[in-house]
C-alpha distance (Angstrom), angle and dihedral (degrees) to the residues before:
residue distance angle dihedral
M1 . . .
N2 3.80 . .
N3 3.77 120.4 .
Y4 3.78 119.8 -141.3
R5 3.78 122.6 -140.6
I6 3.80 117.6 -121.0
I7 3.81 113.2 -140.3
F8 3.79 121.3 -173.1
I9 3.76 118.2 -151.8
P10 3.82 113.9 -136.6
R11 3.82 92.3 -104.7
A12 3.82 91.1 56.1
R13 3.81 91.5 50.4
S14 3.79 89.8 49.4
D15 3.82 92.0 49.3
L16 3.82 91.8 51.2
L17 3.80 91.0 49.1
D18 3.83 90.2 49.3
I19 3.82 91.6 50.6
N20 3.80 90.9 48.6
T21 3.80 92.2 47.7
Y22 3.80 93.3 47.5
I23 3.81 95.1 50.0
T24 3.81 93.0 42.9
Y25 3.80 101.0 43.7
A26 3.81 109.5 17.2
L27 3.80 95.3 40.9
L28 3.83 92.6 29.5
E29 3.80 91.4 -134.6
P30 3.83 107.7 127.7
D31 3.82 93.1 160.4
I32 3.81 92.1 53.1
S33 3.79 89.5 47.0
R34 3.81 92.1 51.1
N35 3.81 91.8 48.1
F36 3.79 91.5 46.7
I37 3.82 93.3 52.0
Q38 3.82 93.0 44.0
G39 3.81 91.3 50.2
L40 3.78 91.2 47.1
K41 3.80 91.8 50.1
K42 3.81 90.0 50.1
S43 3.81 90.8 51.7
I44 3.80 92.1 47.1
L45 3.82 91.2 48.7
Q46 3.82 89.2 59.2
L47 3.80 87.7 62.1
S48 3.79 90.4 66.6
F49 3.81 88.0 64.8
F50 3.81 99.3 31.9
P51 3.82 106.5 28.8
Y52 3.81 94.4 165.3
M53 3.81 92.4 50.9
F54 3.81 95.0 118.4
P55 3.81 128.8 47.4
L56 3.76 129.7 -104.6
V57 3.79 115.8 -90.4
H58 3.80 113.6 -92.8
D59 3.76 96.1 -128.4
K60 3.79 123.8 110.9
I61 3.79 94.7 -131.2
L62 3.81 99.8 38.0
H63 3.80 94.1 40.1
S64 3.79 90.1 61.2
T65 3.83 89.9 54.7
S66 3.83 93.5 52.5
V67 3.80 94.7 -116.4
R68 3.79 113.8 167.8
R69 3.81 126.9 -159.3
M70 3.78 123.2 -140.7
P71 3.81 114.0 -170.4
Y72 3.78 119.2 -146.5
K73 3.80 118.2 178.2
N74 3.84 104.8 -56.5
Y75 3.80 93.9 -18.0
S76 3.78 136.8 82.6
L77 3.77 125.9 -145.9
F78 3.77 115.6 -155.9
R79 3.77 119.3 -157.3
I80 3.77 146.4 159.6
V81 3.79 124.1 -135.3
Y82 3.78 114.0 -139.6
P83 3.82 116.9 -162.1
L84 3.78 117.0 -110.6
K85 3.77 116.4 -108.6
I86 3.77 112.5 -141.0
G87 3.77 117.9 -169.1
L88 3.76 129.3 -169.1
C-alpha cells in the first residue's frame, strides 16, 4: 500500500495555530486545545493511508477542481489528492 504525503499550505498552518491559540488563551482551556489538536492530527494522518476517504465537495466550482472536505468536530478541512508518481 502506498502512503500519501500530507502537505499543509501556509494558510492551513496559520488557521490551526489560531484555533489552538483561541482555545488555549481566549477560552482558557489548554487541555481541550491539546486534545483537539491531537485528535485532528490523528484524523489527518489517516488521510496518508486513505486519501479518498471523504467525498468531493458538492459545489460546482470546487467539485471540478477535485477538492475534498473532511469534517472534524465543528471544522472542515478542504484538500486535494494528487496522484503518486512512481518512477523506476
